[in-house]
PyMOL Python script that loads the backbone (N, CA, C, O; Angstrom):
from pymol import cmd

cmd.read_pdbstr("""\
ATOM      1  N   MET A   1     -11.888 -70.099 -31.659  1.00  0.00           N
ATOM      2  CA  MET A   1     -13.163 -70.200 -31.816  1.00  0.00           C
ATOM      3  C   MET A   1     -13.690 -68.793 -33.042  1.00  0.00           C
ATOM      4  O   MET A   1     -13.686 -67.622 -32.662  1.00  0.00           O
ATOM      5  N   SER A   2     -13.960 -69.049 -33.975  1.00  0.00           N
ATOM      6  CA  SER A   2     -14.459 -67.986 -34.894  1.00  0.00           C
ATOM      7  C   SER A   2     -15.789 -67.347 -34.105  1.00  0.00           C
ATOM      8  O   SER A   2     -15.908 -67.730 -32.941  1.00  0.00           O
ATOM      9  N   ALA A   3     -16.888 -66.341 -34.642  1.00  0.00           N
ATOM     10  CA  ALA A   3     -18.328 -65.796 -34.190  1.00  0.00           C
ATOM     11  C   ALA A   3     -18.894 -66.807 -35.415  1.00  0.00           C
ATOM     12  O   ALA A   3     -18.309 -67.266 -36.396  1.00  0.00           O
ATOM     13  N   LYS A   4     -20.483 -66.981 -34.872  1.00  0.00           N
ATOM     14  CA  LYS A   4     -21.076 -67.298 -36.153  1.00  0.00           C
ATOM     15  C   LYS A   4     -22.052 -66.123 -36.245  1.00  0.00           C
ATOM     16  O   LYS A   4     -22.696 -65.681 -35.293  1.00  0.00           O
ATOM     17  N   VAL A   5     -22.092 -65.598 -37.706  1.00  0.00           N
ATOM     18  CA  VAL A   5     -22.674 -64.273 -37.767  1.00  0.00           C
ATOM     19  C   VAL A   5     -23.794 -64.723 -38.836  1.00  0.00           C
ATOM     20  O   VAL A   5     -23.505 -65.439 -39.795  1.00  0.00           O
ATOM     21  N   VAL A   6     -24.643 -64.412 -38.676  1.00  0.00           N
ATOM     22  CA  VAL A   6     -26.025 -64.581 -39.741  1.00  0.00           C
ATOM     23  C   VAL A   6     -26.558 -63.436 -40.099  1.00  0.00           C
ATOM     24  O   VAL A   6     -26.744 -62.593 -39.221  1.00  0.00           O
ATOM     25  N   LEU A   7     -26.918 -63.154 -41.466  1.00  0.00           N
ATOM     26  CA  LEU A   7     -27.527 -62.008 -42.120  1.00  0.00           C
ATOM     27  C   LEU A   7     -29.099 -62.930 -42.050  1.00  0.00           C
ATOM     28  O   LEU A   7     -29.146 -64.155 -42.163  1.00  0.00           O
ATOM     29  N   TYR A   8     -30.038 -62.243 -41.889  1.00  0.00           N
ATOM     30  CA  TYR A   8     -31.446 -62.342 -42.432  1.00  0.00           C
ATOM     31  C   TYR A   8     -31.705 -61.236 -43.530  1.00  0.00           C
ATOM     32  O   TYR A   8     -31.809 -60.028 -43.316  1.00  0.00           O
ATOM     33  N   SER A   9     -31.765 -61.706 -44.416  1.00  0.00           N
ATOM     34  CA  SER A   9     -32.503 -60.865 -45.871  1.00  0.00           C
ATOM     35  C   SER A   9     -33.718 -61.495 -46.510  1.00  0.00           C
ATOM     36  O   SER A   9     -34.580 -62.209 -45.997  1.00  0.00           O
ATOM     37  N   LYS A  10     -33.599 -61.108 -47.618  1.00  0.00           N
ATOM     38  CA  LYS A  10     -34.624 -61.660 -48.618  1.00  0.00           C
ATOM     39  C   LYS A  10     -34.338 -60.935 -50.178  1.00  0.00           C
ATOM     40  O   LYS A  10     -34.052 -59.758 -50.399  1.00  0.00           O
ATOM     41  N   PRO A  11     -34.501 -61.954 -51.075  1.00  0.00           N
ATOM     42  CA  PRO A  11     -33.988 -61.076 -52.633  1.00  0.00           C
ATOM     43  C   PRO A  11     -34.514 -59.882 -52.783  1.00  0.00           C
ATOM     44  O   PRO A  11     -35.452 -59.530 -52.066  1.00  0.00           O
ATOM     45  N   GLY A  12     -34.062 -59.186 -53.608  1.00  0.00           N
ATOM     46  CA  GLY A  12     -34.723 -57.913 -53.905  1.00  0.00           C
ATOM     47  C   GLY A  12     -34.498 -56.610 -53.500  1.00  0.00           C
ATOM     48  O   GLY A  12     -34.694 -55.578 -54.142  1.00  0.00           O
ATOM     49  N   CYS A  13     -33.717 -56.860 -51.459  1.00  0.00           N
ATOM     50  CA  CYS A  13     -33.523 -55.624 -50.759  1.00  0.00           C
ATOM     51  C   CYS A  13     -32.182 -55.186 -50.899  1.00  0.00           C
ATOM     52  O   CYS A  13     -31.166 -55.865 -50.759  1.00  0.00           O
ATOM     53  N   HIS A  14     -32.289 -53.840 -51.224  1.00  0.00           N
ATOM     54  CA  HIS A  14     -30.939 -53.444 -51.655  1.00  0.00           C
ATOM     55  C   HIS A  14     -30.064 -53.090 -50.371  1.00  0.00           C
ATOM     56  O   HIS A  14     -28.865 -53.107 -50.647  1.00  0.00           O
ATOM     57  N   LEU A  15     -30.296 -52.820 -49.239  1.00  0.00           N
ATOM     58  CA  LEU A  15     -29.955 -53.129 -47.843  1.00  0.00           C
ATOM     59  C   LEU A  15     -29.398 -54.079 -47.303  1.00  0.00           C
ATOM     60  O   LEU A  15     -28.394 -53.955 -46.601  1.00  0.00           O
ATOM     61  N   CYS A  16     -29.938 -55.105 -47.540  1.00  0.00           N
ATOM     62  CA  CYS A  16     -29.437 -56.762 -47.463  1.00  0.00           C
ATOM     63  C   CYS A  16     -28.445 -56.593 -48.075  1.00  0.00           C
ATOM     64  O   CYS A  16     -27.333 -56.549 -47.550  1.00  0.00           O
ATOM     65  N   ASP A  17     -28.737 -56.428 -49.684  1.00  0.00           N
ATOM     66  CA  ASP A  17     -27.332 -56.615 -50.793  1.00  0.00           C
ATOM     67  C   ASP A  17     -26.143 -55.543 -50.086  1.00  0.00           C
ATOM     68  O   ASP A  17     -24.946 -55.808 -50.202  1.00  0.00           O
ATOM     69  N   ASP A  18     -26.445 -54.760 -49.616  1.00  0.00           N
ATOM     70  CA  ASP A  18     -24.803 -53.684 -48.917  1.00  0.00           C
ATOM     71  C   ASP A  18     -24.713 -53.949 -47.683  1.00  0.00           C
ATOM     72  O   ASP A  18     -23.550 -53.665 -47.396  1.00  0.00           O
ATOM     73  N   ALA A  19     -25.218 -54.312 -46.793  1.00  0.00           N
ATOM     74  CA  ALA A  19     -25.117 -55.657 -45.448  1.00  0.00           C
ATOM     75  C   ALA A  19     -23.917 -56.951 -45.827  1.00  0.00           C
ATOM     76  O   ALA A  19     -22.857 -57.240 -45.272  1.00  0.00           O
ATOM     77  N   HIS A  20     -24.584 -57.513 -46.949  1.00  0.00           N
ATOM     78  CA  HIS A  20     -23.958 -58.720 -47.244  1.00  0.00           C
ATOM     79  C   HIS A  20     -22.537 -58.465 -47.631  1.00  0.00           C
ATOM     80  O   HIS A  20     -21.604 -59.158 -47.224  1.00  0.00           O
ATOM     81  N   ALA A  21     -22.394 -57.298 -48.544  1.00  0.00           N
ATOM     82  CA  ALA A  21     -21.033 -56.998 -49.328  1.00  0.00           C
ATOM     83  C   ALA A  21     -19.875 -56.612 -48.022  1.00  0.00           C
ATOM     84  O   ALA A  21     -18.691 -56.943 -47.959  1.00  0.00           O
ATOM     85  N   VAL A  22     -20.887 -55.600 -46.798  1.00  0.00           N
ATOM     86  CA  VAL A  22     -20.007 -55.531 -46.021  1.00  0.00           C
ATOM     87  C   VAL A  22     -19.472 -56.631 -44.864  1.00  0.00           C
ATOM     88  O   VAL A  22     -18.476 -56.570 -44.144  1.00  0.00           O
ATOM     89  N   LEU A  23     -20.418 -57.562 -44.953  1.00  0.00           N
ATOM     90  CA  LEU A  23     -20.005 -59.093 -44.346  1.00  0.00           C
ATOM     91  C   LEU A  23     -18.619 -59.850 -44.971  1.00  0.00           C
ATOM     92  O   LEU A  23     -17.704 -60.479 -44.439  1.00  0.00           O
ATOM     93  N   ASP A  24     -18.853 -59.562 -46.026  1.00  0.00           N
ATOM     94  CA  ASP A  24     -17.929 -60.121 -47.321  1.00  0.00           C
ATOM     95  C   ASP A  24     -16.573 -59.581 -47.074  1.00  0.00           C
ATOM     96  O   ASP A  24     -15.602 -60.310 -46.872  1.00  0.00           O
ATOM     97  N   GLU A  25     -16.520 -58.152 -47.097  1.00  0.00           N
ATOM     98  CA  GLU A  25     -15.619 -57.792 -47.152  1.00  0.00           C
ATOM     99  C   GLU A  25     -14.808 -57.660 -45.579  1.00  0.00           C
ATOM    100  O   GLU A  25     -13.610 -57.496 -45.810  1.00  0.00           O
ATOM    101  N   VAL A  26     -14.997 -57.672 -44.532  1.00  0.00           N
ATOM    102  CA  VAL A  26     -14.951 -58.128 -43.215  1.00  0.00           C
ATOM    103  C   VAL A  26     -14.422 -59.330 -43.152  1.00  0.00           C
ATOM    104  O   VAL A  26     -13.349 -59.422 -42.555  1.00  0.00           O
ATOM    105  N   GLN A  27     -14.931 -60.358 -43.650  1.00  0.00           N
ATOM    106  CA  GLN A  27     -14.956 -62.058 -43.601  1.00  0.00           C
ATOM    107  C   GLN A  27     -13.469 -62.236 -44.162  1.00  0.00           C
ATOM    108  O   GLN A  27     -12.725 -63.143 -43.788  1.00  0.00           O
ATOM    109  N   ARG A  28     -13.141 -61.304 -45.064  1.00  0.00           N
ATOM    110  CA  ARG A  28     -11.772 -61.540 -45.870  1.00  0.00           C
ATOM    111  C   ARG A  28     -10.496 -61.195 -44.583  1.00  0.00           C
ATOM    112  O   ARG A  28      -9.484 -61.849 -44.329  1.00  0.00           O
ATOM    113  N   GLU A  29     -10.838 -60.351 -44.157  1.00  0.00           N
ATOM    114  CA  GLU A  29      -9.905 -59.782 -43.001  1.00  0.00           C
ATOM    115  C   GLU A  29      -9.726 -60.680 -41.403  1.00  0.00           C
ATOM    116  O   GLU A  29      -8.724 -60.927 -40.731  1.00  0.00           O
ATOM    117  N   LEU A  30     -11.187 -61.003 -41.203  1.00  0.00           N
ATOM    118  CA  LEU A  30     -11.355 -61.684 -39.944  1.00  0.00           C
ATOM    119  C   LEU A  30     -12.364 -62.787 -40.120  1.00  0.00           C
ATOM    120  O   LEU A  30     -13.393 -62.777 -40.795  1.00  0.00           O
ATOM    121  N   PRO A  31     -11.652 -64.117 -39.075  1.00  0.00           N
ATOM    122  CA  PRO A  31     -12.433 -65.317 -39.650  1.00  0.00           C
ATOM    123  C   PRO A  31     -13.710 -65.126 -38.580  1.00  0.00           C
ATOM    124  O   PRO A  31     -13.625 -64.936 -37.366  1.00  0.00           O
ATOM    125  N   PHE A  32     -14.653 -65.211 -39.222  1.00  0.00           N
ATOM    126  CA  PHE A  32     -16.297 -65.956 -38.486  1.00  0.00           C
ATOM    127  C   PHE A  32     -16.790 -66.342 -39.763  1.00  0.00           C
ATOM    128  O   PHE A  32     -16.463 -66.114 -40.928  1.00  0.00           O
ATOM    129  N   GLU A  33     -17.948 -67.200 -39.011  1.00  0.00           N
ATOM    130  CA  GLU A  33     -19.208 -68.248 -40.109  1.00  0.00           C
ATOM    131  C   GLU A  33     -19.769 -67.402 -40.459  1.00  0.00           C
ATOM    132  O   GLU A  33     -19.984 -66.375 -39.816  1.00  0.00           O
ATOM    133  N   LEU A  34     -20.152 -67.663 -41.625  1.00  0.00           N
ATOM    134  CA  LEU A  34     -21.699 -66.382 -42.382  1.00  0.00           C
ATOM    135  C   LEU A  34     -22.504 -67.506 -42.727  1.00  0.00           C
ATOM    136  O   LEU A  34     -22.105 -68.494 -43.343  1.00  0.00           O
ATOM    137  N   ASP A  35     -23.482 -67.338 -42.366  1.00  0.00           N
ATOM    138  CA  ASP A  35     -24.536 -67.937 -42.649  1.00  0.00           C
ATOM    139  C   ASP A  35     -25.836 -66.898 -43.127  1.00  0.00           C
ATOM    140  O   ASP A  35     -26.421 -66.178 -42.318  1.00  0.00           O
ATOM    141  N   VAL A  36     -26.132 -66.954 -44.419  1.00  0.00           N
ATOM    142  CA  VAL A  36     -27.654 -65.963 -45.005  1.00  0.00           C
ATOM    143  C   VAL A  36     -28.470 -66.815 -45.071  1.00  0.00           C
ATOM    144  O   VAL A  36     -28.263 -67.819 -45.753  1.00  0.00           O
ATOM    145  N   ARG A  37     -29.585 -66.637 -44.391  1.00  0.00           N
ATOM    146  CA  ARG A  37     -31.269 -66.701 -44.307  1.00  0.00           C
ATOM    147  C   ARG A  37     -32.065 -65.896 -44.778  1.00  0.00           C
ATOM    148  O   ARG A  37     -32.309 -64.777 -44.328  1.00  0.00           O
ATOM    149  N   ASP A  38     -32.539 -66.413 -45.737  1.00  0.00           N
ATOM    150  CA  ASP A  38     -33.883 -65.722 -46.687  1.00  0.00           C
ATOM    151  C   ASP A  38     -35.133 -66.245 -45.505  1.00  0.00           C
ATOM    152  O   ASP A  38     -35.484 -67.349 -45.089  1.00  0.00           O
ATOM    153  N   ILE A  39     -35.519 -64.984 -45.263  1.00  0.00           N
ATOM    154  CA  ILE A  39     -36.430 -64.873 -44.677  1.00  0.00           C
ATOM    155  C   ILE A  39     -37.839 -65.016 -45.516  1.00  0.00           C
ATOM    156  O   ILE A  39     -38.897 -65.259 -44.935  1.00  0.00           O
ATOM    157  N   SER A  40     -37.778 -64.899 -46.469  1.00  0.00           N
ATOM    158  CA  SER A  40     -39.039 -65.148 -47.435  1.00  0.00           C
ATOM    159  C   SER A  40     -39.706 -66.362 -47.376  1.00  0.00           C
ATOM    160  O   SER A  40     -40.932 -66.435 -47.455  1.00  0.00           O
ATOM    161  N   LYS A  41     -38.663 -67.726 -47.182  1.00  0.00           N
ATOM    162  CA  LYS A  41     -38.858 -69.214 -47.119  1.00  0.00           C
ATOM    163  C   LYS A  41     -39.345 -69.529 -45.879  1.00  0.00           C
ATOM    164  O   LYS A  41     -39.543 -70.716 -45.619  1.00  0.00           O
ATOM    165  N   SER A  42     -39.641 -68.429 -44.827  1.00  0.00           N
ATOM    166  CA  SER A  42     -40.299 -69.262 -43.685  1.00  0.00           C
ATOM    167  C   SER A  42     -41.270 -68.003 -42.788  1.00  0.00           C
ATOM    168  O   SER A  42     -41.012 -66.824 -42.542  1.00  0.00           O
ATOM    169  N   ARG A  43     -42.177 -68.656 -42.537  1.00  0.00           N
ATOM    170  CA  ARG A  43     -43.055 -67.853 -42.108  1.00  0.00           C
ATOM    171  C   ARG A  43     -43.014 -67.416 -40.923  1.00  0.00           C
ATOM    172  O   ARG A  43     -43.504 -66.303 -40.733  1.00  0.00           O
ATOM    173  N   LYS A  44     -42.406 -68.169 -39.748  1.00  0.00           N
ATOM    174  CA  LYS A  44     -41.612 -67.878 -38.724  1.00  0.00           C
ATOM    175  C   LYS A  44     -40.614 -65.961 -38.682  1.00  0.00           C
ATOM    176  O   LYS A  44     -40.806 -64.835 -38.222  1.00  0.00           O
ATOM    177  N   LEU A  45     -39.782 -66.564 -39.334  1.00  0.00           N
ATOM    178  CA  LEU A  45     -38.702 -65.278 -40.122  1.00  0.00           C
ATOM    179  C   LEU A  45     -39.587 -63.895 -40.537  1.00  0.00           C
ATOM    180  O   LEU A  45     -39.528 -62.722 -40.168  1.00  0.00           O
ATOM    181  N   ILE A  46     -40.338 -64.551 -41.382  1.00  0.00           N
ATOM    182  CA  ILE A  46     -41.416 -62.802 -42.190  1.00  0.00           C
ATOM    183  C   ILE A  46     -41.932 -62.616 -40.673  1.00  0.00           C
ATOM    184  O   ILE A  46     -41.452 -61.602 -40.166  1.00  0.00           O
ATOM    185  N   GLU A  47     -42.604 -63.185 -40.007  1.00  0.00           N
ATOM    186  CA  GLU A  47     -43.143 -62.380 -38.501  1.00  0.00           C
ATOM    187  C   GLU A  47     -42.300 -61.848 -37.902  1.00  0.00           C
ATOM    188  O   GLU A  47     -42.278 -60.690 -37.485  1.00  0.00           O
ATOM    189  N   ALA A  48     -41.315 -62.891 -37.787  1.00  0.00           N
ATOM    190  CA  ALA A  48     -39.913 -61.896 -36.835  1.00  0.00           C
ATOM    191  C   ALA A  48     -39.499 -60.798 -37.557  1.00  0.00           C
ATOM    192  O   ALA A  48     -39.690 -59.688 -37.062  1.00  0.00           O
ATOM    193  N   TYR A  49     -39.105 -60.871 -38.354  1.00  0.00           N
ATOM    194  CA  TYR A  49     -38.542 -59.546 -39.219  1.00  0.00           C
ATOM    195  C   TYR A  49     -39.492 -58.347 -40.089  1.00  0.00           C
ATOM    196  O   TYR A  49     -39.651 -57.128 -40.167  1.00  0.00           O
ATOM    197  N   GLY A  50     -39.862 -59.318 -40.523  1.00  0.00           N
ATOM    198  CA  GLY A  50     -40.921 -58.245 -41.702  1.00  0.00           C
ATOM    199  C   GLY A  50     -40.253 -57.789 -42.556  1.00  0.00           C
ATOM    200  O   GLY A  50     -39.477 -58.412 -43.281  1.00  0.00           O
ATOM    201  N   LEU A  51     -40.598 -56.075 -42.568  1.00  0.00           N
ATOM    202  CA  LEU A  51     -39.772 -55.335 -43.221  1.00  0.00           C
ATOM    203  C   LEU A  51     -38.701 -54.541 -42.428  1.00  0.00           C
ATOM    204  O   LEU A  51     -38.418 -53.356 -42.599  1.00  0.00           O
ATOM    205  N   ASP A  52     -38.174 -55.370 -41.562  1.00  0.00           N
ATOM    206  CA  ASP A  52     -37.094 -55.049 -40.782  1.00  0.00           C
ATOM    207  C   ASP A  52     -35.384 -55.657 -40.790  1.00  0.00           C
ATOM    208  O   ASP A  52     -34.537 -55.794 -39.908  1.00  0.00           O
ATOM    209  N   ILE A  53     -35.412 -55.870 -41.990  1.00  0.00           N
ATOM    210  CA  ILE A  53     -33.981 -56.464 -42.270  1.00  0.00           C
ATOM    211  C   ILE A  53     -33.256 -55.141 -43.370  1.00  0.00           C
ATOM    212  O   ILE A  53     -33.971 -54.253 -43.835  1.00  0.00           O
ATOM    213  N   PRO A  54     -32.282 -55.198 -43.551  1.00  0.00           N
ATOM    214  CA  PRO A  54     -31.504 -56.880 -42.874  1.00  0.00           C
ATOM    215  C   PRO A  54     -31.156 -56.641 -41.334  1.00  0.00           C
ATOM    216  O   PRO A  54     -30.708 -55.655 -40.749  1.00  0.00           O
ATOM    217  N   VAL A  55     -31.532 -57.925 -40.891  1.00  0.00           N
ATOM    218  CA  VAL A  55     -30.545 -58.060 -39.530  1.00  0.00           C
ATOM    219  C   VAL A  55     -29.352 -58.788 -39.081  1.00  0.00           C
ATOM    220  O   VAL A  55     -29.401 -59.984 -39.368  1.00  0.00           O
ATOM    221  N   VAL A  56     -28.426 -58.458 -38.536  1.00  0.00           N
ATOM    222  CA  VAL A  56     -27.079 -59.472 -38.419  1.00  0.00           C
ATOM    223  C   VAL A  56     -27.171 -59.514 -37.098  1.00  0.00           C
ATOM    224  O   VAL A  56     -27.291 -58.501 -36.409  1.00  0.00           O
ATOM    225  N   THR A  57     -27.113 -60.852 -36.584  1.00  0.00           N
ATOM    226  CA  THR A  57     -26.747 -61.609 -35.131  1.00  0.00           C
ATOM    227  C   THR A  57     -25.051 -61.806 -35.287  1.00  0.00           C
ATOM    228  O   THR A  57     -24.392 -61.958 -36.316  1.00  0.00           O
ATOM    229  N   ILE A  58     -24.656 -61.750 -34.013  1.00  0.00           N
ATOM    230  CA  ILE A  58     -23.098 -62.620 -34.086  1.00  0.00           C
ATOM    231  C   ILE A  58     -23.387 -63.003 -32.741  1.00  0.00           C
ATOM    232  O   ILE A  58     -23.589 -62.396 -31.689  1.00  0.00           O
ATOM    233  N   ASP A  59     -23.336 -64.401 -33.160  1.00  0.00           N
ATOM    234  CA  ASP A  59     -23.678 -65.717 -32.155  1.00  0.00           C
ATOM    235  C   ASP A  59     -24.760 -65.288 -31.295  1.00  0.00           C
ATOM    236  O   ASP A  59     -24.693 -64.936 -30.118  1.00  0.00           O
ATOM    237  N   GLY A  60     -25.930 -65.382 -32.177  1.00  0.00           N
ATOM    238  CA  GLY A  60     -27.188 -65.611 -31.404  1.00  0.00           C
ATOM    239  C   GLY A  60     -27.475 -64.191 -31.072  1.00  0.00           C
ATOM    240  O   GLY A  60     -28.631 -64.112 -30.654  1.00  0.00           O
ATOM    241  N   VAL A  61     -26.949 -63.182 -31.090  1.00  0.00           N
ATOM    242  CA  VAL A  61     -27.604 -62.090 -30.337  1.00  0.00           C
ATOM    243  C   VAL A  61     -27.426 -61.159 -31.517  1.00  0.00           C
ATOM    244  O   VAL A  61     -26.472 -61.244 -32.291  1.00  0.00           O
ATOM    245  N   GLU A  62     -28.619 -60.062 -31.635  1.00  0.00           N
ATOM    246  CA  GLU A  62     -29.083 -58.928 -32.823  1.00  0.00           C
ATOM    247  C   GLU A  62     -27.745 -57.997 -32.434  1.00  0.00           C
ATOM    248  O   GLU A  62     -27.431 -57.695 -31.282  1.00  0.00           O
ATOM    249  N   ALA A  63     -27.035 -57.615 -33.637  1.00  0.00           N
ATOM    250  CA  ALA A  63     -25.848 -56.537 -33.421  1.00  0.00           C
ATOM    251  C   ALA A  63     -26.232 -55.834 -34.724  1.00  0.00           C
ATOM    252  O   ALA A  63     -25.489 -54.853 -34.764  1.00  0.00           O
ATOM    253  N   PHE A  64     -26.770 -55.833 -35.474  1.00  0.00           N
ATOM    254  CA  PHE A  64     -27.288 -54.622 -36.411  1.00  0.00           C
ATOM    255  C   PHE A  64     -28.232 -54.880 -37.116  1.00  0.00           C
ATOM    256  O   PHE A  64     -28.389 -55.956 -37.693  1.00  0.00           O
ATOM    257  N   ARG A  65     -29.219 -53.629 -37.175  1.00  0.00           N
ATOM    258  CA  ARG A  65     -30.589 -53.846 -38.280  1.00  0.00           C
ATOM    259  C   ARG A  65     -30.333 -52.612 -38.682  1.00  0.00           C
ATOM    260  O   ARG A  65     -29.841 -51.616 -38.151  1.00  0.00           O
ATOM    261  N   HIS A  66     -30.861 -52.933 -39.963  1.00  0.00           N
ATOM    262  CA  HIS A  66     -31.122 -52.044 -41.332  1.00  0.00           C
ATOM    263  C   HIS A  66     -29.650 -51.568 -42.173  1.00  0.00           C
ATOM    264  O   HIS A  66     -29.419 -51.723 -43.372  1.00  0.00           O
ATOM    265  N   ARG A  67     -28.821 -50.989 -41.205  1.00  0.00           N
ATOM    266  CA  ARG A  67     -27.436 -50.526 -42.035  1.00  0.00           C
ATOM    267  C   ARG A  67     -26.253 -50.991 -41.252  1.00  0.00           C
ATOM    268  O   ARG A  67     -26.451 -50.900 -40.041  1.00  0.00           O
ATOM    269  N   LEU A  68     -24.971 -51.507 -41.613  1.00  0.00           N
ATOM    270  CA  LEU A  68     -23.798 -51.270 -40.644  1.00  0.00           C
ATOM    271  C   LEU A  68     -22.714 -51.253 -41.663  1.00  0.00           C
ATOM    272  O   LEU A  68     -22.625 -51.680 -42.814  1.00  0.00           O
ATOM    273  N   THR A  69     -21.864 -50.571 -40.795  1.00  0.00           N
ATOM    274  CA  THR A  69     -20.385 -50.424 -41.939  1.00  0.00           C
ATOM    275  C   THR A  69     -19.382 -51.523 -41.025  1.00  0.00           C
ATOM    276  O   THR A  69     -19.318 -52.093 -39.936  1.00  0.00           O
ATOM    277  N   ALA A  70     -18.595 -51.341 -42.462  1.00  0.00           N
ATOM    278  CA  ALA A  70     -17.221 -52.857 -41.674  1.00  0.00           C
ATOM    279  C   ALA A  70     -16.299 -52.021 -40.283  1.00  0.00           C
ATOM    280  O   ALA A  70     -15.691 -52.595 -39.379  1.00  0.00           O
ATOM    281  N   ASP A  71     -16.415 -50.865 -40.443  1.00  0.00           N
ATOM    282  CA  ASP A  71     -15.812 -50.533 -38.822  1.00  0.00           C
ATOM    283  C   ASP A  71     -16.424 -51.140 -37.465  1.00  0.00           C
ATOM    284  O   ASP A  71     -15.997 -51.688 -36.449  1.00  0.00           O
ATOM    285  N   GLN A  72     -17.668 -50.739 -38.009  1.00  0.00           N
ATOM    286  CA  GLN A  72     -18.867 -51.430 -37.204  1.00  0.00           C
ATOM    287  C   GLN A  72     -18.599 -52.613 -36.891  1.00  0.00           C
ATOM    288  O   GLN A  72     -18.235 -52.956 -35.767  1.00  0.00           O
ATOM    289  N   LEU A  73     -18.793 -53.558 -38.111  1.00  0.00           N
ATOM    290  CA  LEU A  73     -18.819 -54.690 -37.460  1.00  0.00           C
ATOM    291  C   LEU A  73     -17.655 -55.194 -37.303  1.00  0.00           C
ATOM    292  O   LEU A  73     -17.677 -56.396 -37.038  1.00  0.00           O
ATOM    293  N   ARG A  74     -16.340 -54.573 -37.388  1.00  0.00           N
ATOM    294  CA  ARG A  74     -15.200 -54.646 -36.869  1.00  0.00           C
ATOM    295  C   ARG A  74     -15.100 -54.850 -35.490  1.00  0.00           C
ATOM    296  O   ARG A  74     -14.623 -55.741 -34.786  1.00  0.00           O
ATOM    297  N   ALA A  75     -15.822 -53.519 -35.240  1.00  0.00           N
ATOM    298  CA  ALA A  75     -15.776 -53.139 -33.628  1.00  0.00           C
ATOM    299  C   ALA A  75     -16.084 -54.229 -32.964  1.00  0.00           C
ATOM    300  O   ALA A  75     -15.335 -54.562 -32.045  1.00  0.00           O
ATOM    301  N   ALA A  76     -17.390 -55.124 -33.310  1.00  0.00           N
ATOM    302  CA  ALA A  76     -18.489 -56.036 -33.137  1.00  0.00           C
ATOM    303  C   ALA A  76     -17.867 -56.889 -32.527  1.00  0.00           C
ATOM    304  O   ALA A  76     -17.694 -57.036 -31.317  1.00  0.00           O
ATOM    305  N   LEU A  77     -17.407 -57.663 -33.684  1.00  0.00           N
ATOM    306  CA  LEU A  77     -16.440 -58.914 -33.540  1.00  0.00           C
ATOM    307  C   LEU A  77     -15.072 -58.840 -32.969  1.00  0.00           C
ATOM    308  O   LEU A  77     -14.340 -59.829 -32.928  1.00  0.00           O
ATOM    309  N   GLY A  78     -14.697 -57.573 -32.494  1.00  0.00           N
ATOM    310  CA  GLY A  78     -13.221 -57.591 -31.835  1.00  0.00           C
ATOM    311  C   GLY A  78     -13.958 -57.273 -30.475  1.00  0.00           C
ATOM    312  O   GLY A  78     -13.186 -57.359 -29.521  1.00  0.00           O
ATOM    313  N   ALA A  79     -15.007 -56.992 -30.201  1.00  0.00           N
ATOM    314  CA  ALA A  79     -15.435 -56.682 -28.901  1.00  0.00           C
ATOM    315  C   ALA A  79     -15.720 -58.532 -28.051  1.00  0.00           C
ATOM    316  O   ALA A  79     -15.364 -59.084 -27.010  1.00  0.00           O
ATOM    317  N   ARG A  80     -16.675 -58.948 -29.449  1.00  0.00           N
ATOM    318  CA  ARG A  80     -16.814 -60.571 -28.763  1.00  0.00           C
ATOM    319  C   ARG A  80     -15.318 -61.280 -28.421  1.00  0.00           C
ATOM    320  O   ARG A  80     -15.018 -61.905 -27.403  1.00  0.00           O
ATOM    321  N   THR A  81     -14.572 -61.018 -29.462  1.00  0.00           N
ATOM    322  CA  THR A  81     -13.402 -62.243 -28.939  1.00  0.00           C
ATOM    323  C   THR A  81     -12.302 -61.093 -28.178  1.00  0.00           C
ATOM    324  O   THR A  81     -11.138 -61.444 -27.985  1.00  0.00           O
ATOM    325  N   GLY A  82     -12.732 -59.825 -27.803  1.00  0.00           N
ATOM    326  CA  GLY A  82     -11.242 -59.557 -26.394  1.00  0.00           C
ATOM    327  C   GLY A  82     -10.561 -58.833 -27.645  1.00  0.00           C
ATOM    328  O   GLY A  82      -9.521 -58.245 -27.349  1.00  0.00           O
ATOM    329  N   SER A  83     -10.931 -58.764 -28.938  1.00  0.00           N
ATOM    330  CA  SER A  83      -9.327 -58.165 -29.402  1.00  0.00           C
ATOM    331  C   SER A  83     -10.018 -56.679 -30.269  1.00  0.00           C
ATOM    332  O   SER A  83      -9.863 -56.425 -31.463  1.00  0.00           O
ATOM    333  N   GLY A  84     -10.535 -56.131 -29.592  1.00  0.00           N
ATOM    334  CA  GLY A  84     -11.340 -54.304 -30.583  1.00  0.00           C
ATOM    335  C   GLY A  84      -9.776 -54.100 -30.396  1.00  0.00           C
ATOM    336  O   GLY A  84      -8.783 -54.718 -30.011  1.00  0.00           O
ATOM    337  N   PRO A  85     -10.156 -52.852 -30.905  1.00  0.00           N
ATOM    338  CA  PRO A  85      -8.749 -51.802 -30.182  1.00  0.00           C
ATOM    339  C   PRO A  85      -8.674 -51.040 -29.650  1.00  0.00           C
ATOM    340  O   PRO A  85      -9.614 -50.278 -29.422  1.00  0.00           O
ATOM    341  N   GLU A  86      -7.594 -50.916 -29.244  1.00  0.00           N
ATOM    342  CA  GLU A  86      -7.505 -50.345 -27.662  1.00  0.00           C
ATOM    343  C   GLU A  86      -7.303 -48.761 -27.804  1.00  0.00           C
ATOM    344  O   GLU A  86      -7.203 -48.058 -26.798  1.00  0.00           O
TER     345      GLU A  86
END
""", "prot")
cmd.dss("prot")
cmd.show_as("cartoon", "prot")
cmd.util.cbc("prot")
cmd.orient("prot")
């Protein structure tokens, strides 16, 4: 079963664009479900995240805030599945 990864972002956020690019890169190597949520369309999400975006969760647990690298994401996904680097 693959992980469910959620990216909380909004249009015009360059850090969000960077995070999305990293997610796309890693998704080509490792299977996971990606859901991108635009916080600007939800008052609840704006209140929860405000300017603290992007936020990336893995299976409902916050894994990254603001920045992430492909290596960090691979490690987080590997830790979740138990198949991380040895």
